[in-house]
C-alpha positions in Angstrom: 7.9 -1.7 4.8 5.3 -1.1 2.3 6.2 1.3 -0.4 8.0 3.8 1.7 7.0 7.3 0.9 9.5 7.4 -1.9 6.9 5.7 -4.1 9.6 3.6 -5.8 8.2 0.1 -6.2 10.1 -3.1 -6.7 9.9 -4.7 -10.2 7.8 -1.8 -11.4 7.9 -0.2 -14.9 11.4 0.6 -15.8 12.8 3.9 -14.5 13.5 5.1 -18.0 10.1 4.0 -19.4 8.1 6.3 -17.1 6.8 9.4 -18.8 5.8 10.4 -15.4 3.9 8.5 -12.8 0.9 10.3 -11.3 0.4 9.4 -7.7 -3.1 10.1 -6.4 -2.6 10.3 -2.6 -6.1 9.9 -1.2 -6.4 12.2 1.7 -7.1 10.4 2.7 -20.0 -2.6 17.2 -21.1 -2.7 20.1 -24.9 -2.2 20.4 -26.4 -2.7 23.8 -29.9 -4.1 23.6 -32.0 -3.2 26.6 -34.1 -6.1 27.9 -37.1 -5.6 30.2 -38.1 -8.4 32.5 -41.6 -8.7 33.8 -42.2 -10.4 37.1 -45.2 -12.3 38.2 -46.2 -13.8 41.6 -45.6 -17.5 42.0 -49.3 -18.4 42.2 -50.1 -16.5 39.0 -47.7 -18.7 37.0 -49.6 -21.3 35.0 -48.3 -23.8 32.5 -48.4 -21.8 29.2 -46.8 -22.1 25.8 -44.4 -19.2 25.0 -43.8 -17.8 21.5 -40.2 -18.2 20.2 -38.0 -15.4 21.4 -35.3 -14.2 19.0 -32.7 -11.7 20.3 -30.7 -10.0 17.5 -27.5 -8.0 18.1 -25.0 -6.5 15.7 -21.4 -7.6 16.0 -19.0 -4.7 16.7 -17.1 -3.6 13.6 -14.5 -1.3 15.3 -12.9 -1.6 18.8 -10.3 0.7 20.3 -7.4 0.0 22.7 -4.0 1.6 23.3 -4.4 3.9 20.3 -5.2 1.0 18.0 -8.4 0.5 15.9 -9.3 -3.2 15.8 -11.5 -3.9 12.8 -13.6 -7.0 12.1 -12.8 -7.0 8.4 -14.0 -10.5 7.7 -17.5 -9.6 8.8 -17.5 -6.4 6.7 -16.5 -8.2 3.4 -18.3 -11.4 4.0 -20.8 -10.9 1.2 -18.7 -8.7 -1.0 -17.2 -10.0 -4.3 -13.6 -10.2 -2.9 -11.5 -13.3 -2.7 -8.2 -12.0 -1.4 -6.9 -9.8 1.4 -5.6 -7.1 -0.9 -9.1 -6.4 -2.2 -10.6 -6.7 1.3 -8.3 -4.0 2.7 -10.1 -1.4 0.5 -13.1 -1.8 2.8 -11.3 -0.8 6.0 -12.3 2.6 7.6 -10.2 5.3 6.0 -8.5 3.0 3.5 -8.7 3.6 -0.3 -7.7 0.9 -2.7 -6.8 2.8 -5.9 -6.3 0.1 -8.5 -4.4 -2.1 -6.1 -2.5 0.6 -4.3 -3.4 0.9 -0.6 -3.6 4.4 1.0 -4.8 5.5 4.4 -6.6 8.8 4.9 -4.9 10.9 7.5 -1.5 9.4 6.8 1.0 10.3 4.1 1.8 6.6 3.6 1.0 3.3 5.3 3.0 0.1 6.0 1.4 -3.3 5.9 2.6 -6.0 8.3 1.3 -9.5 9.0 0.8 -10.9 12.5 2.7 -8.0 14.0 6.1 -9.1 12.5 8.6 -6.6 11.1 8.4 -6.4 7.3 11.2 -6.2 4.7 9.2 -7.2 1.6 9.1 -4.9 -1.4 5.9 -3.2 -2.3 5.0 -5.2 -5.3 5.9 -8.5 -3.6 3.7 -7.6 -0.7 0.8 -6.7 -2.9 1.2 -9.9 -4.8 1.3 -12.0 -1.6 -1.9 -10.2 -0.3 -3.6 -10.7 -3.6 -2.9 -14.4 -3.6 -3.8 -14.9 0.1 -7.5 -15.9 0.7 -9.7 -13.5 2.6 -10.8 -16.6 4.7 -7.5 -16.5 6.4 -8.2 -13.2 8.1 -9.0 -12.9 11.8 -9.0 -9.2 12.1 -7.1 -6.1 11.0 -5.5 -3.5 13.3 -5.1 0.1 12.1 -2.3 2.0 13.9 -1.7 5.6 13.0 1.4 5.6 15.1 2.9 2.1 15.4 4.8 1.2 18.6 8.5 1.0 18.3 8.5 -2.8 18.8 7.1 -3.2 15.3 10.3 -1.5 13.9 8.1 0.5 11.6 7.6 4.2 11.8 4.3 5.9 11.0 1.0 4.4 10.1 0.6 0.7 10.0 -2.1 -1.8 8.9 -1.5 -5.1 10.8 -3.2 -8.0 9.1 -3.9 -10.7 11.8 -4.3 -14.2 10.5 -6.0 -17.2 12.0 -3.8 -19.8 13.7 -4.2 -23.4 12.4 -4.8 -26.3 14.9 -3.6 -29.9 14.7 -7.2 -31.0 14.5 -7.8 -29.1 11.3 -5.5 -31.3 9.3 -4.4 -30.1 5.8 -6.4 -27.1 4.7 -6.1 -25.0 1.6 -7.5 -23.0 -1.3 -6.9 -23.1 -5.0 -7.7 -20.1 -7.3 -7.9 -19.4 -11.0 -8.2 -15.8 -12.3 -8.9 -14.0 -15.5 -8.4 -10.3 -15.9 -9.6 -8.5 -19.1 -8.5 -4.9 -19.6 -7.3 -3.9 -23.1 -5.4 -7.2 -23.0 -6.0 -10.4 -21.1 -4.0 -11.5 -18.0 -4.2 -14.9 -16.2 -3.3 -16.1 -12.7 -3.5 -19.2 -10.6 -2.4 -20.0 -7.0 -2.4 -22.5 -4.2 -2.5 -21.8 -0.5 -2.2 -24.6 2.1 -1.5 -25.0 5.8 -0.9 -28.0 8.0 -0.4 -28.3 11.8 0.8 -31.3 13.8 1.6 -31.1 17.5 3.8 -28.0 18.0 4.6 -27.7 14.3 2.9 -25.6 11.6 3.6 -25.4 7.9 2.5 -22.8 5.4 2.8 -22.6 1.6 1.7 -19.9 -0.7 2.4 -20.1 -4.4 1.0 -18.1 -7.3 1.8 -17.6 -10.9 0.5 -15.0 -13.3 0.9 -14.0 -16.9 0.5 -10.2 -17.0 -0.2 -8.1 -20.1 -0.7 -4.4 -19.4 -1.6 -1.3 -21.5 -1.5 2.4 -20.7 -1.7 5.6 -22.7 -0.6 9.1 -21.9 -1.2 12.3 -23.9 1.0 15.3 -23.1 0.8 18.9 -24.1 3.9 21.0 -23.3 3.5 24.7 -24.2 7.2 25.5 -23.7 8.3 29.1 -23.1 11.8 29.8 -24.4 13.3 33.2 -25.3 10.0 35.0 -24.9 8.2 32.7 -27.4 6.2 29.5 -26.9 6.2 26.3 -28.8 3.5 23.7 -28.3 5.0 20.2 -28.1 2.5 17.3 -28.2 3.1 13.6 -27.6 0.8 10.6 -27.6 2.4 7.5 -25.9 1.1 4.0 -25.7 2.9 1.5 -23.4 2.5 -2.3 -23.5 4.0 -4.5 -20.8 4.4 -8.3 -20.5 5.9 -10.6 -18.0 5.6 -13.9 -16.1 5.6 -13.6 -12.3 6.1 -16.4 -9.8 5.7 -15.9 -6.1 6.6 -18.4 -3.5 6.2 -18.2 0.3 7.0 -21.1 2.6 7.2 -21.1 6.4 7.8 -23.6 9.2 7.2 -22.8 12.8 8.0 -24.9 15.9 6.4 -23.4 19.0 7.8 -19.8 19.1 10.4 -20.2 16.5 9.6 -19.4 12.9 11.7 -19.6 9.7 10.3 -18.4 6.4 11.4 -18.0 2.8 9.8 -15.9 0.2 10.8 -15.1 -3.4 9.4 -13.5 -6.5 10.9 -14.2 -9.9 9.7 -12.2 -12.9 10.7 -13.4 -16.4 9.9 -12.6 -20.0 9.9 -8.9 -19.1 9.2 -6.6 -22.0 7.9 -3.0 -21.9 7.3 -1.5 -25.3 6.2 2.1 -25.9 5.2 3.8 -29.1 4.8 7.5 -29.3 3.8 10.0 -32.0 4.2 13.7 -31.6 5.9 17.0 -32.6 9.4 15.5 -32.7 8.4 12.4 -34.7 7.7 8.8 -34.1 9.5 6.8 -31.4 9.7 3.2 -30.4 11.2 2.5 -26.9 11.8 -1.1 -25.8 12.9 -2.2 -22.3 13.6 -5.9 -22.0 14.9 -8.0 -19.1 18.3 -9.4 -20.0 17.7 -11.9 -17.2 14.9 -12.6 -14.8 14.3 -10.0 -12.1 14.7 -11.9 -8.8 14.0 -11.3 -5.1 14.9 -13.7 -2.4 14.4 -13.3 1.4 15.1 -15.7 4.3 13.9 -14.6 7.8 13.7 -16.0 11.3 12.0 -14.9 14.5 12.0 -16.4 18.0 9.9 -15.3 21.0 11.1 -16.4 24.4 8.6 -17.0 27.3 10.3 -14.2 29.3 9.4 -11.4 26.9 12.5 -11.5 24.6 12.0 -11.5 20.8 14.9 -11.8 18.4 14.8 -11.9 14.6 16.5 -11.0 11.4 16.5 -11.6 7.7 18.7 -11.5 4.6 17.5 -10.1 1.2 19.0 -10.5 -2.2 17.6 -8.5 -5.2 18.9 -8.5 -8.8 17.6 -6.7 -11.9 19.2 -6.3 -15.3 17.4 -4.6 -18.2 18.3 -3.0 -21.5 16.8 -0.1 -23.4 16.6 0.4 -27.2 15.2 3.7 -28.3 14.4 4.2 -32.0 13.4 7.3 -33.9 11.7 5.9 -36.9 14.2 3.2 -38.0 17.2 4.9 -36.5 18.7 3.6 -33.3 19.3 6.5 -30.9 19.8 4.9 -27.5 21.2 1.5 -26.5 21.8 1.2 -22.8 21.8 -1.3 -19.9 20.6 -0.8 -16.3 21.8 -3.2 -13.7 21.0 -3.3 -9.9 22.4 -5.8 -7.4 21.4 -5.2 -3.8 22.1 -7.3 -0.7 20.7 -6.3 2.7 21.1 -7.7 6.2 18.7 -6.9 9.0 18.5 -7.9 12.7 16.5 -6.8 15.7 16.1 -7.6 19.4 13.2 -6.6 21.7 12.6 -7.1 25.4 9.4 -6.5 27.4 8.8 -6.5 31.2 5.4 -6.4 32.9 4.8 -4.7 36.3 1.1 -4.9 37.1 -0.8 -2.9 34.5 2.4 -1.4 33.1 4.6 -2.9 30.4 8.1 -1.5 29.7 10.1 -2.4 26.7 13.3 -1.6 24.9 15.1 -2.9 21.8 17.8 -2.4 19.2 17.8 -2.7 15.4 20.5 -2.8 12.7 20.3 -2.8 9.0 23.1 -2.8 6.3 22.5 -2.3 2.6 25.0 -2.9 -0.2 23.8 -1.6 -3.6 26.1 -2.3 -6.6 24.4 -0.7 -9.6 25.5 0.5 -13.0 24.2 2.2 -16.2 26.1 1.7 -19.4 25.5 3.5 -22.7 26.6 1.5 -25.8 25.1 4.1 -28.2 25.7 7.0 -28.1 29.1 6.9 -26.5 28.5 8.8 -23.3 29.2 8.2 -19.6 26.8 6.4 -17.4 27.8 5.2 -13.9 29.0 2.2 -12.1 29.4 2.5 -8.3 28.4 1.1 -5.0 26.2 2.7 -2.4 26.5 1.5 1.2 24.0 2.4 4.0 23.9 1.6 7.7 20.9 2.2 9.8 21.0 1.6 13.6 18.4 2.5 16.2 17.6 2.0 19.9 14.2 2.6 21.6 12.4 2.5 25.0 8.6 2.2 25.3 5.8 1.9 27.8 2.2 0.7 27.7 -0.6 0.7 30.3 -4.3 1.1 31.0 -6.2 2.7 33.8 -9.6 1.7 35.2 -11.0 5.2 34.6 -10.8 4.6 30.8 -7.4 5.7 29.5 -4.9 3.3 27.8 -1.9 4.3 25.9 1.5 3.2 24.4 4.4 5.6 23.9 8.0 5.2 22.8 11.1 7.2 21.8 13.6 5.9 19.3 17.0 7.3 18.5 18.1 6.5 14.9 21.5 6.9 13.2 21.8 6.8 9.4 25.2 6.6 7.6 25.9 6.3 3.9 28.8 7.2 1.6 27.4 10.7 1.2 25.8 11.6 4.5 25.1 10.7 8.1 22.3 11.9 10.3 20.8 11.4 13.8 17.0 11.3 14.1 14.7 11.1 17.2 11.4 9.4 16.5 8.7 10.0 19.2 5.4 8.0 19.1 2.2 8.1 21.1 -1.0 6.2 20.8 -3.8 6.7 23.3 -7.4 5.5 23.7 -10.0 6.8 26.2 -13.5 5.5 26.8 -15.8 4.8 29.8 -18.3 2.8 27.7 -17.8 1.2 24.3 -20.4 3.7 23.0 -17.9 6.5 22.7 -14.2 6.0 22.1 -11.6 8.7 21.6 -8.1 8.0 20.1 -5.1 10.3 19.8 -2.0 9.4 17.7 1.3 11.2 17.0 4.5 10.1 15.3 7.4 11.2 13.2 9.7 9.4 10.8 12.4 9.9 8.3 11.7 8.8 4.7 14.6 7.8 2.4 14.8 8.1 -1.4 15.1 5.1 -3.7 18.6 3.6 -4.3 18.4 4.1 -8.1 17.7 7.8 -8.0 20.7 8.4 -5.7 23.1 7.0 -8.4 22.2 10.0 -10.6 21.7 8.3 -13.9 20.2 9.8 -17.1 17.5 8.2 -19.2 15.7 9.3 -22.3 12.0 9.1 -23.4 12.6 10.9 -26.7 14.5 13.9 -28.0 12.4 16.2 -25.8 11.9 14.4 -22.5 14.7 13.3 -20.2 14.6 11.6 -16.8 17.4 12.6 -14.4 18.5 11.0 -11.1 19.5 13.1 -8.2 22.5 12.3 -6.0 21.7 15.4 -3.9 18.3 14.1 -3.0 17.7 14.2 0.8 15.5 12.2 3.0 12.5 14.1 4.4 10.8 14.2 7.8 7.2 13.1 8.1 5.2 14.4 11.1 1.6 13.1 11.5 -1.2 13.5 14.1 -4.7 12.1 14.3 -7.6 12.5 16.7 -10.4 10.0 16.2 -13.9 9.5 17.7 -15.6 6.1 17.3 -19.3 6.0 18.1 -21.0 2.7 18.9 -18.0 0.8 17.7 -19.2 1.4 14.2 -19.0 5.1 13.1 -15.7 6.9 13.0 -14.6 10.5 12.6 -10.9 11.4 12.2 -9.3 14.8 12.2 -5.7 14.7 11.0 -2.7 16.8 10.2 0.2 15.8 8.0 3.4 17.8 7.7 6.3 16.6 5.5 9.4 18.7 5.9 11.7 18.7 2.8 9.1 16.5 1.0 10.3 15.0 -2.3 8.3 14.3 -5.4 9.0 13.7 -9.1 7.7 16.6 -11.3 8.2 17.8 -14.9 10.1 21.0 -15.6 10.2 22.9 -18.8 13.8 24.1 -19.1 14.3 27.9 -19.3 17.6 27.6 -21.2 16.8 25.0 -23.9 13.9 23.1 -25.4 13.9 20.1 -23.0 11.4 18.7 -20.6 13.1 17.3 -17.5 11.6 14.8 -15.0 13.4 14.7 -11.7 12.7 14.0 -8.1 13.4 17.1 -6.0 13.1 18.2 -2.3 10.4 20.8 -1.8 10.1 23.1 1.3 7.2 21.2 2.7 3.9 19.5 2.1 1.0 20.0 4.5 -2.5 18.4 4.7 -5.2 19.1 7.2 -8.5 17.2 7.0 -11.5 15.5 8.5 -12.8 12.1 7.5 -16.1 10.4 8.3 -16.8 6.6 8.1 -20.6 5.8 8.2 -21.7 2.2 7.7 -25.4 1.2 7.7 -27.4 -2.0 7.2 -31.1 -2.5 6.2 -32.6 -5.9 7.2 -29.4 -7.8 6.4 -30.2 -7.3 2.7 -28.6 -3.9 1.9 -25.3 -3.2 3.5 -23.5 0.0 2.8 -20.6 2.2 3.9 -20.3 5.9 3.2 -16.9 7.7 3.5 -16.4 11.5 3.4 -13.1 13.3 3.5 -12.6 17.0 3.4 -9.1 18.5 3.4 -6.9 21.4 2.7 -3.5 20.6 1.0 -0.5 22.8 0.4 2.9 22.2 -1.2 5.6 24.9 -1.4 9.0 25.1 -2.9 11.3 28.2 -3.1 13.9 26.4 -5.2 12.2 24.3 -7.8 15.1 24.4 -10.3 15.2 28.2 -11.0 11.5 28.8 -10.1 9.3 28.7 -7.0 5.6 27.8 -6.3 3.2 27.8 -3.4 0.3 25.5 -4.3 -2.7 25.3 -2.0 -6.2 23.9 -2.5 -9.3 22.5 -0.8 -10.2 19.0 -1.8 -12.5 16.1 -1.0 -13.3 12.4 -1.4 -16.7 10.7 -1.3 -17.1 7.0 -1.4 -20.2 4.7 -1.2 -19.8 0.9 -1.1 -23.0 -1.1 -1.4 -23.7 -4.9 -1.0 -27.2 -6.3 -1.8 -28.6 -9.8 -1.2 -32.0 -11.0 -2.2 -32.4 -12.7 1.2 -30.0 -12.8 4.2 -29.1 -16.4 3.4 -28.8 -16.0 -0.4 -25.6 -17.5 -1.9 -25.5 -14.7 -4.4 -24.6 -11.1 -3.5 -24.3 -7.9 -5.7 -22.0 -5.0 -5.0 -22.0 -1.5 -6.4 -19.3 1.0 -5.4 -18.9 4.6 -6.3 -16.1 7.2 -5.6 -15.5 10.8 -6.4 -12.2 12.7 -5.8 -11.5 16.4 -6.3 -8.9 19.0 -5.3 -5.8 16.9 -5.6 -2.4 18.6 -6.1 1.1 17.4 -7.0 3.9 19.9 -6.5 2.9 23.0 -8.5 0.3 21.0 -10.5 -3.4 20.3 -10.0 -5.5 17.4 -11.0 -9.0 17.4 -12.5 -11.8 15.7 -10.5 -12.1 11.9 -10.8 -15.1 9.6 -10.4 -15.8 5.9 -11.0 -18.4 3.2 -10.6 -17.4 -0.4 -9.8 -19.8 -3.4 -9.7 -19.5 -7.1 -8.9 -21.3 -10.4 -8.3 -20.3 -13.1 -5.8 -21.8 -16.7 -6.0 -21.1 -19.3 -3.4 -22.0 -22.9 -4.3 -21.0 -26.6 -3.8 -21.0 -28.6 -0.6 -20.8 -26.3 2.4 -20.3 -23.5 -0.2 -16.7 -24.7 -0.8 -16.7 -23.1 -4.3 -17.0 -19.4 -5.2 -17.2 -17.5 -8.4 -16.6 -13.8 -8.4 -17.1 -11.4 -11.3 -16.1 -7.7 -10.9 -16.2 -4.7 -13.3 -13.9 -1.9 -12.3 -14.4 1.7 -13.6 -17.3 0.7 -15.8 -17.6 4.1 -17.5 -13.8 4.6 -17.9 -13.9 7.9 -16.1 -11.1 7.5 -13.5 -8.3 8.8 -15.7 -6.2 11.5 -14.0 -5.5 14.8 -15.8 -2.5 16.8 -14.4 -2.2 20.5 -15.2 0.8 22.7 -14.4 0.6 26.4 -14.9 2.9 28.7 -12.8 5.9 30.9 -13.4 5.8 30.3 -17.2 5.4 26.6 -16.9 2.5 25.3 -19.0 2.1 21.5 -19.1 -0.8 19.0 -19.3 -0.9 15.3 -19.1 -3.9 13.1 -19.6 -4.1 9.3 -19.0 -6.4 6.9 -20.7 -7.8 3.4 -19.7 -6.1 3.5 -16.3 -8.5 1.5 -14.2 -11.2 -0.1 -16.4 -11.1 -3.9 -16.4 -13.1 -7.1 -15.9 -12.1 -9.7 -13.4 -13.4 -13.3 -13.1 -12.1 -15.5 -10.2 -12.9 -19.1 -9.3 -12.1 -20.3 -5.8 -12.1 -23.8 -4.4 -11.5 -24.4 -0.7 -10.8 -27.8 0.8 -11.1 -29.0 4.4 -12.4 -25.8 5.9 -9.3 -23.7 5.2 -8.7 -21.4 8.1 -5.0 -20.7 8.6 -2.5 -17.9 8.9 0.2 -16.3 6.7 3.7 -14.7 6.8 5.6 -11.6 7.5 7.0 -9.4 4.7 10.1 -7.6 3.5 11.0 -3.9 2.9 12.7 -3.3 -0.4 10.5 -0.3 -1.3 13.7 1.4 -2.4 14.8 -1.3 -4.7 14.4 -1.4 -8.5 15.3 0.7 -11.5 11.7 1.7 -11.7 10.4 5.1 -10.6 
């Protein structure tokens, strides 16, 4: 499950190293050509030479069925400077790729699956896999605002459908080399290959990268204490380094598939230097051992509608922190997380004419053995085990009628049990499509789901940024309910308008809080009363003589977040906001091997808890050059955030709270990628794995 709404990503920046992460949630053809025939009498027909007749038609970009949008993404990105699937997803209707983070307008979060298979891959692993998977492997992409229960994923889903290799194709593959220049340089390389023989198919995806990151945050905390204010400033620079290796291998025989995927990150170092009111601080987080993720999965589909599958996941992370004030060591601690998870599911479908009925069960057990140990100063940490069990059962139906309506619907009963709580939850789901002709398509979606917090936060540990800022876990953190509804209109299988409503009951988010009892800034994830967003999104592509291809996206929304118990305060934050995006691709001629892209975005009206963000805008540009025999080679150059303007500024000002945070150099970078394809390269890829709640990062 991608990301989970908790926002806690696997192998991310250490939990203690975050000053605070700012999440920008972006609120985010069939053309009939009439032909006229002229008839002539037989004796008027003479032998004559006809001029060449050329009939042109535009391939549909969006189709609709059973509440699912089917998008021909390969055709949309064919001439754009993208080499991998992760970059290509940013060109889907309603999807925003914010520096590699995928969001879907009209949904509070989105899960990415591959070939319709249940996912259990952690967010960063999944992004890394999509980044290393060539865009040539795409067949199409399905957008489901309410995924059917058989996918074992609640809420919005992007299903990446891959091409299936054939025995006649032989060994096919692609090799890539990448160079990424931000403040520091990063390097990457990868190999993707597939081979099919008789009823067997083999897939291999390997990538390695040397990552070197930089970020900067300035904070201004005008702290009110005892009826007087003190301005506390801090300027923090963070540098991160690591080696990352990702391996995915799969073998399939007819309808049986076994896969293994792993990510191992070594040489992990995150170093922050801060200067401010309380002095100079140096904070070092270092991996004591490599952070490792391993997953083994199997799936079998029987010819009589039965599907059975399962997987086993092992995740291990061990990091230490050393915090210095000047030359004096203040904190020496160790964070350790060891998680094992077992997952199994069974689905059965029966067809009766135009009707399909299904039912299934799913079970998942997680065992999290984590600890936080303080060597200096001598204070208590924690060392305990969290156990969770999640069991569910569902029934579903799907059908289509000749008069234009098709739909899928399901009801799932879910039981959650942990060492601290147990809850029942009912998850309804509906996806419906109506059209008489492909010219006008209507879609209605509704779903609800329960969102669980990260494992690490539930342990309740304490981490320190400096003498002023502290990060607290929250054992009392509760899961929240996510209700979503969307109504879409698709015109000419090309243009789309979506009206959406998102309601998150007991929504949780990490926010800063200026203590009213002492001079401390506390970062903690808390449950709010609710978060609600109502909006309208428009997707408008257009093409001029196959030379200039563009897509405009407009999103207007009203957001509200309310809490009557934010520590000892309350807030009710509401605001109108909007998003405007324009993606352009230009070729000198329709057959030119060189294409140019220029993309611009503007965002305004974003809120986070009781805080508000200043407007953001950015311009990206890129060049794509295809060359070699049958254009087997490709060189892509892309400049992101050319003017360095997409740097969020968060402002909090309510009930005496007065805080501002400004980020620098968040998105600007240059990317150069070389791609070599051999033997046509047209295959498929794998399923993924949900460990969105893993990791000591937050």
